[in-house]
C-alpha positions as CSV (number, residue, x, y, z in Angstrom):
1,M,-39.7,-28.2,-79.7
2,Y,-36.3,-29.0,-79.7
3,T,-34.8,-33.0,-79.5
4,L,-31.4,-32.9,-79.2
5,V,-28.0,-30.6,-78.8
6,I,-25.5,-30.7,-81.1
7,V,-21.9,-30.5,-79.8
8,R,-19.4,-29.3,-81.7
9,Y,-15.7,-29.4,-81.5
10,D,-12.5,-29.1,-83.5
11,E,-9.1,-29.5,-82.6
12,I,-10.0,-32.9,-81.7
13,F,-10.1,-33.6,-85.2
14,L,-6.6,-33.2,-86.0
15,K,-5.5,-36.0,-83.6
16,S,-4.7,-39.6,-84.8
17,E,-7.7,-42.0,-84.3
18,F,-6.7,-43.5,-81.0
19,V,-6.3,-40.0,-79.5
20,K,-9.3,-38.9,-81.2
21,R,-11.2,-41.8,-79.6
22,Q,-9.2,-41.1,-76.2
23,F,-10.5,-37.1,-76.3
24,E,-14.2,-37.7,-77.4
25,N,-14.7,-40.2,-74.6
26,R,-13.1,-37.4,-72.1
27,L,-15.3,-35.3,-73.5
28,M,-18.4,-37.2,-73.2
29,K,-17.7,-37.7,-69.6
30,N,-17.4,-34.6,-68.6
31,I,-20.4,-33.7,-70.5
32,R,-22.4,-36.2,-68.3
33,L,-20.9,-34.5,-65.2
34,R,-22.1,-30.9,-66.2
35,L,-25.4,-32.3,-66.6
36,R,-25.5,-34.1,-63.5
37,E,-24.2,-31.4,-61.7
38,S,-26.9,-29.3,-63.2
39,N,-29.7,-31.5,-62.7
40,L,-30.3,-32.3,-66.2
41,D,-31.1,-35.2,-67.8
42,G,-29.9,-36.4,-71.4
43,E,-28.5,-39.1,-73.2
44,V,-25.1,-38.4,-74.5
45,I,-24.4,-40.6,-77.8
46,K,-22.1,-40.2,-80.2
47,K,-22.5,-40.6,-84.3
48,R,-19.9,-39.9,-87.2
49,H,-17.5,-38.1,-85.0
50,R,-20.3,-35.7,-83.8
51,I,-21.8,-35.8,-80.0
52,Y,-25.7,-35.4,-79.6
53,I,-27.3,-35.2,-76.5
54,K,-31.2,-36.7,-76.4
55,T,-32.8,-34.7,-74.1
56,E,-36.3,-33.0,-73.4
57,D,-34.6,-29.9,-71.9
58,A,-32.6,-29.1,-75.0
59,E,-32.2,-25.2,-74.7
60,R,-31.4,-25.6,-70.7
61,V,-28.6,-28.6,-71.8
62,A,-27.0,-26.4,-74.6
63,D,-26.7,-23.5,-71.8
64,S,-24.9,-25.5,-69.2
65,L,-22.5,-26.5,-72.0
66,R,-21.1,-23.2,-72.6
67,R,-18.3,-23.4,-70.2
68,V,-17.0,-26.9,-70.6
69,F,-13.3,-27.2,-72.2
70,G,-13.7,-28.6,-75.2
71,I,-16.6,-27.8,-77.1
72,V,-16.7,-24.9,-79.4
73,S,-20.5,-24.5,-80.0
74,V,-23.7,-26.3,-79.1
75,S,-27.1,-26.0,-80.8
76,S,-30.6,-27.1,-79.8
77,A,-31.7,-29.1,-82.6
78,I,-34.9,-30.9,-84.0
79,E,-34.1,-34.5,-85.5
80,T,-35.9,-35.6,-88.6
81,D,-35.1,-38.0,-91.5
82,A,-33.0,-37.0,-94.3
83,E,-35.5,-36.4,-96.7
84,I,-35.9,-33.2,-98.3
85,E,-40.1,-32.7,-97.7
86,E,-39.7,-33.9,-94.3
87,I,-36.6,-31.8,-93.6
88,C,-38.6,-28.6,-95.3
89,R,-41.6,-29.4,-92.7
90,V,-39.5,-29.2,-89.7
91,G,-37.6,-26.0,-91.1
92,L,-41.1,-24.3,-91.6
93,D,-42.2,-25.4,-88.3
94,L,-39.0,-23.7,-87.1
95,A,-38.8,-20.7,-89.3
96,K,-42.9,-20.0,-87.9
97,R,-41.4,-19.7,-84.1
98,V,-38.6,-17.8,-84.8
99,I,-38.7,-15.5,-87.7
100,K,-41.0,-12.4,-86.9
101,R,-42.9,-10.4,-89.2
102,G,-40.7,-8.4,-91.7
103,E,-37.6,-10.2,-90.8
104,G,-35.1,-11.5,-93.4
105,F,-33.7,-14.8,-93.3
106,A,-31.3,-17.2,-95.0
107,V,-31.3,-21.0,-95.1
108,R,-27.9,-22.8,-95.0
109,V,-27.2,-26.4,-95.2
110,K,-24.5,-28.6,-94.5
111,R,-24.3,-32.2,-95.8
112,T,-22.3,-35.1,-95.5
113,G,-23.1,-38.9,-97.0
114,K,-24.8,-39.6,-100.6
115,H,-28.2,-38.5,-101.2
116,D,-30.4,-37.5,-104.6
117,F,-30.7,-34.1,-103.5
118,S,-27.7,-31.1,-103.0
119,S,-27.6,-28.8,-100.3
120,K,-28.4,-26.3,-102.4
121,D,-31.7,-28.3,-103.6
122,V,-32.7,-27.9,-99.5
123,E,-31.7,-24.6,-99.3
124,K,-34.3,-23.6,-102.4
125,A,-36.8,-25.8,-101.5
126,M,-37.3,-24.4,-97.4
127,G,-36.5,-21.3,-98.6
128,S,-39.5,-21.1,-101.0
129,K,-42.0,-22.9,-98.2
130,I,-40.6,-20.6,-95.8
131,L,-41.7,-17.4,-98.3
132,E,-45.1,-19.0,-99.2
133,N,-45.8,-19.2,-95.8
134,I,-44.3,-16.2,-93.6
135,D,-44.3,-12.7,-94.4
136,T,-40.7,-12.3,-94.9
137,F,-37.7,-12.0,-97.0
138,V,-34.5,-13.3,-98.3
139,N,-31.4,-11.7,-96.9
140,L,-28.4,-14.0,-97.2
141,G,-26.0,-11.1,-96.6
142,D,-27.0,-10.1,-93.4
143,P,-30.4,-12.3,-92.0
144,D,-32.3,-11.0,-89.1
145,K,-33.0,-15.1,-88.6
146,T,-30.8,-17.9,-90.1
147,I,-32.5,-21.6,-90.3
148,F,-29.4,-23.9,-89.8
149,V,-29.8,-27.7,-91.2
150,E,-27.1,-30.5,-90.8
151,I,-27.7,-33.8,-92.6
152,S,-25.5,-36.8,-91.7
153,G,-26.2,-39.9,-93.4
154,K,-30.3,-40.8,-92.8
155,D,-30.6,-38.1,-90.3
156,A,-30.8,-34.4,-90.4
157,F,-31.1,-32.1,-87.9
158,V,-32.7,-28.7,-88.0
159,F,-31.9,-25.3,-85.7
160,D,-31.5,-21.8,-85.8
161,R,-28.5,-20.6,-83.3
162,K,-25.3,-21.5,-82.6
163,I,-24.1,-20.7,-79.1
164,R,-20.4,-20.3,-78.7
165,C,-18.5,-22.1,-76.0
166,V,-15.1,-21.6,-74.6
167,G,-13.6,-24.0,-76.9
168,G,-9.9,-25.5,-76.2
169,L,-9.3,-29.3,-75.2
170,P,-11.4,-31.3,-73.1
171,Y,-10.4,-31.2,-69.1
172,K,-7.9,-34.1,-68.0
173,T,-6.8,-35.2,-71.2
174,Q,-3.3,-33.5,-71.1
175,G,-2.4,-35.1,-67.5
176,K,-1.6,-32.7,-64.4
177,V,0.3,-29.6,-63.2
178,I,1.0,-27.5,-59.9
179,A,-1.0,-24.2,-60.2
180,L,0.8,-21.9,-58.2
181,I,-2.4,-19.4,-57.6
182,S,-2.7,-16.5,-55.6
183,T,-5.4,-13.9,-55.1
184,G,-4.0,-11.2,-57.7
185,I,-5.3,-11.0,-61.2
186,D,-2.5,-12.9,-63.3
187,S,-2.3,-16.6,-61.4
188,P,-6.2,-17.5,-62.0
189,V,-5.8,-16.5,-65.8
190,A,-2.6,-18.4,-66.2
191,S,-4.6,-21.6,-64.4
192,W,-7.6,-21.1,-66.7
193,M,-5.6,-21.1,-69.9
194,M,-3.6,-24.6,-68.5
195,M,-7.0,-26.1,-67.8
196,H,-8.2,-24.5,-71.3
197,R,-5.6,-26.7,-72.9
198,G,-6.8,-29.9,-71.2
199,C,-4.3,-29.9,-68.2
200,E,-5.9,-31.1,-64.9
201,I,-4.5,-28.7,-62.2
202,I,-3.7,-29.1,-58.9
203,A,-3.9,-25.4,-56.8
204,L,-0.7,-24.2,-54.5
205,H,-1.9,-21.2,-52.1
206,F,0.5,-19.4,-50.2
207,G,-2.1,-17.7,-47.4
208,T,-5.5,-19.4,-46.2
209,E,-8.1,-21.2,-47.5
210,R,-10.6,-18.7,-47.5
211,E,-8.7,-16.5,-49.7
212,I,-8.7,-18.5,-52.8
213,G,-12.1,-20.2,-52.1
214,D,-14.2,-18.4,-54.8
215,I,-11.5,-18.0,-57.3
216,L,-11.3,-22.0,-57.1
217,K,-15.2,-22.3,-57.4
218,T,-15.3,-20.1,-60.5
219,L,-12.4,-22.0,-62.3
220,E,-14.6,-25.4,-61.5
221,E,-17.5,-24.3,-62.9
222,F,-15.1,-24.5,-66.2
223,S,-13.3,-27.9,-65.0
224,G,-17.0,-29.7,-63.9
225,Y,-14.4,-31.2,-61.1
226,K,-13.6,-30.5,-57.6
227,I,-9.5,-28.9,-57.3
228,K,-7.3,-30.1,-55.0
229,R,-5.3,-27.8,-53.2
230,Y,-2.7,-27.5,-50.9
231,I,-2.5,-24.3,-48.1
232,I,0.8,-23.4,-46.9
233,P,0.3,-21.1,-44.2
234,Y,3.5,-18.5,-44.9
235,D,3.7,-15.3,-42.9
236,K,6.3,-16.6,-40.5
237,I,8.2,-18.8,-43.1
238,L,8.6,-15.2,-45.1
239,G,9.5,-13.2,-42.1
240,V,12.4,-15.4,-41.9
241,I,13.3,-14.7,-45.1
242,S,13.0,-11.0,-45.0
243,E,14.9,-10.9,-42.2
244,N,18.1,-12.5,-44.1
245,S,17.5,-11.3,-47.7
246,G,17.3,-7.4,-48.2
247,E,16.9,-6.8,-52.1
248,Y,16.7,-10.3,-52.9
249,T,13.4,-11.2,-50.7
250,C,11.2,-11.4,-53.5
251,I,14.1,-13.9,-55.7
252,I,14.2,-16.3,-52.8
253,C,10.4,-16.3,-51.8
254,R,10.0,-17.0,-55.5
255,R,12.2,-19.9,-55.6
256,M,11.4,-21.6,-52.2
257,M,7.8,-21.3,-53.6
258,L,8.8,-23.7,-56.7
259,R,10.6,-25.7,-54.7
260,I,7.6,-26.5,-52.3
261,A,5.8,-26.8,-55.9
262,E,7.9,-29.5,-56.7
263,K,8.0,-31.8,-53.6
264,I,4.2,-31.8,-54.4
265,E,4.7,-32.3,-58.0
266,K,6.4,-35.4,-57.4
267,I,3.9,-36.4,-54.4
268,E,0.8,-36.0,-57.1
269,N,2.6,-37.6,-60.0
270,A,2.3,-34.2,-61.8
271,H,3.9,-32.9,-64.7
272,G,5.2,-29.6,-64.2
273,I,4.4,-26.1,-62.3
274,V,2.3,-23.1,-63.5
275,T,2.9,-19.5,-62.7
276,G,1.2,-15.9,-63.0
277,E,4.6,-14.3,-64.1
278,N,4.8,-11.6,-66.9
279,L,7.8,-11.0,-68.2
280,G,8.9,-7.3,-67.0
281,Q,5.5,-6.6,-64.7
282,V,7.3,-6.7,-61.5
283,A,11.0,-6.5,-60.6
284,S,11.3,-9.6,-59.7
285,Q,10.1,-10.7,-63.6
286,T,12.8,-9.3,-65.3
287,L,14.5,-12.2,-67.7
288,E,17.5,-12.4,-65.5
289,N,15.0,-12.8,-62.3
290,L,13.2,-15.3,-64.2
291,E,16.4,-17.2,-64.8
292,V,17.5,-17.6,-61.7
293,I,14.0,-18.4,-59.8
294,S,13.8,-21.1,-62.8
295,E,17.2,-22.9,-61.7
296,V,15.9,-24.5,-58.5
297,T,12.9,-27.0,-60.8
298,G,12.3,-28.7,-63.5
299,P,9.6,-27.5,-66.4
300,I,7.7,-24.1,-65.4
301,Y,4.7,-22.8,-67.4
302,R,4.1,-19.3,-67.9
303,P,1.3,-18.8,-70.1
304,L,0.6,-15.3,-69.5
305,I,4.3,-14.5,-70.2
306,G,4.3,-12.3,-73.2
307,M,0.7,-10.7,-72.4
308,D,0.0,-7.2,-71.4
309,K,-1.9,-6.2,-68.7
310,N,-4.5,-5.0,-70.2
311,E,-4.9,-8.1,-72.5
312,I,-4.8,-10.4,-68.9
313,I,-7.6,-8.3,-67.2
314,K,-9.6,-8.7,-70.0
315,M,-9.4,-12.1,-70.1
316,A,-9.5,-12.2,-65.7
317,R,-13.0,-10.5,-66.7
318,E,-14.4,-13.0,-69.1
319,I,-13.2,-15.9,-67.1
320,G,-15.2,-14.1,-64.2
321,T,-12.0,-14.1,-61.4
322,Y,-11.1,-10.3,-62.2
323,D,-13.9,-9.0,-59.0
324,L,-12.7,-12.2,-57.0
325,S,-8.9,-10.8,-57.5
326,K,-7.2,-8.4,-55.3
327,K,-4.1,-6.0,-55.9
328,V,-1.4,-7.9,-54.1
329,H,0.3,-6.1,-51.1
330,C,3.7,-7.7,-49.8
331,D,4.1,-6.5,-46.4
332,F,7.4,-8.2,-46.4
333,A,8.9,-7.0,-50.2
334,P,11.6,-4.6,-50.0
335,R,11.4,-1.3,-51.3
336,K,13.8,-1.5,-54.0
337,P,14.1,-4.9,-55.1
338,A,16.8,-6.3,-57.1
339,T,16.2,-6.4,-60.9
340,R,19.5,-8.3,-62.1
341,S,19.9,-11.0,-59.4
342,R,23.5,-13.5,-59.5
343,L,22.6,-17.3,-58.8
344,R,26.0,-17.3,-56.4
345,E,24.8,-14.7,-54.2
346,I,21.0,-16.3,-54.1
347,E,22.4,-19.9,-53.1
348,R,24.8,-17.9,-50.3
349,L,22.0,-16.4,-48.9
350,E,19.7,-19.7,-48.9
351,E,22.2,-21.7,-47.3
352,R,22.7,-19.1,-44.7
353,I,18.9,-18.8,-44.1
354,G,18.5,-22.7,-44.0
355,I,16.0,-23.0,-47.0
356,E,16.1,-26.3,-47.1
357,D,15.3,-27.1,-43.2
358,I,12.4,-25.0,-43.5
359,I,11.3,-26.8,-46.6
360,E,11.3,-30.2,-44.6
361,G,9.5,-28.6,-41.7
362,I,6.6,-27.6,-43.8
363,D,3.1,-29.5,-43.4
364,L,2.1,-30.8,-47.0
365,E,-1.8,-31.2,-46.3
366,C,-4.0,-32.0,-49.2
367,L,-7.4,-30.2,-49.0
368,K,-10.4,-32.0,-51.6
369,G,-11.8,-29.1,-52.1
């Protein structure tokens, strides 16, 4: 029945013509990648700042695009000529398929370009056709079903649903960042938020590949790309830190992680580091401690900084990482961690431990995913 999928995006329209064209091209590339991964066929085309996918399997194609960054909504639609009689014919045929006896309906029309009829003309004509042929009634306030029409130049598109998608900016339009990802709830959400804004993430995990494999797979469902990752075995290193740092163990551990992330940032030509830190959530995340932690490196992005735990959990559930995350417990954490650290004291302890020598001895092997 449906002949194509309409792809809608919004923020891209706010960009300059040059940037808009770049973003649209990247979005089309990401859509083609998603279709290939889903074993679906479709011709991705752009007309008048709207992307369309011509396909014989429109409903499956539309459903596959729900998690593609940059897409606000999609609709399986029927393409026809922008002539009022033809639009009404197609609209009536669709209405017969989707409107059940006794349901209220509405017709909504959007039109761009010059035509010898108005949007209201189409709404009235199609509404009359539907009333003549189906046991239904008009309900403009709260319809059970709506027949939508978008008219653009010589083309018209008729559809009955708008499927909400994830939105944001197309993936890989904003450069690369190094994302510190643990098995906890917060850091996968922080990584997702940066991906949602168009950033390509390179994962850095202190532990084992097995621990975060499923979390990265879930994030890849949104990006469409394999996420490059660096896995650093960390227990021995953390043991040395905890033996010499006392109440400052968490601060020094975090600073060391950021130093390692900064090395990878330079290797990958990335533009910052992403963490799941959230103000006041644990002892190491007070303002004073975050200031000391941040001192060791360049740009650090903390998307969750102003969110409360319930908001983060809600996002994790929506993304699909919540059930994959575990309550993080560190065997090396001090019983009473410092909440107000001093930079000079931290630097003195780091010098005694030989942090720089430890970092130089770490093998920064990249795994392709």
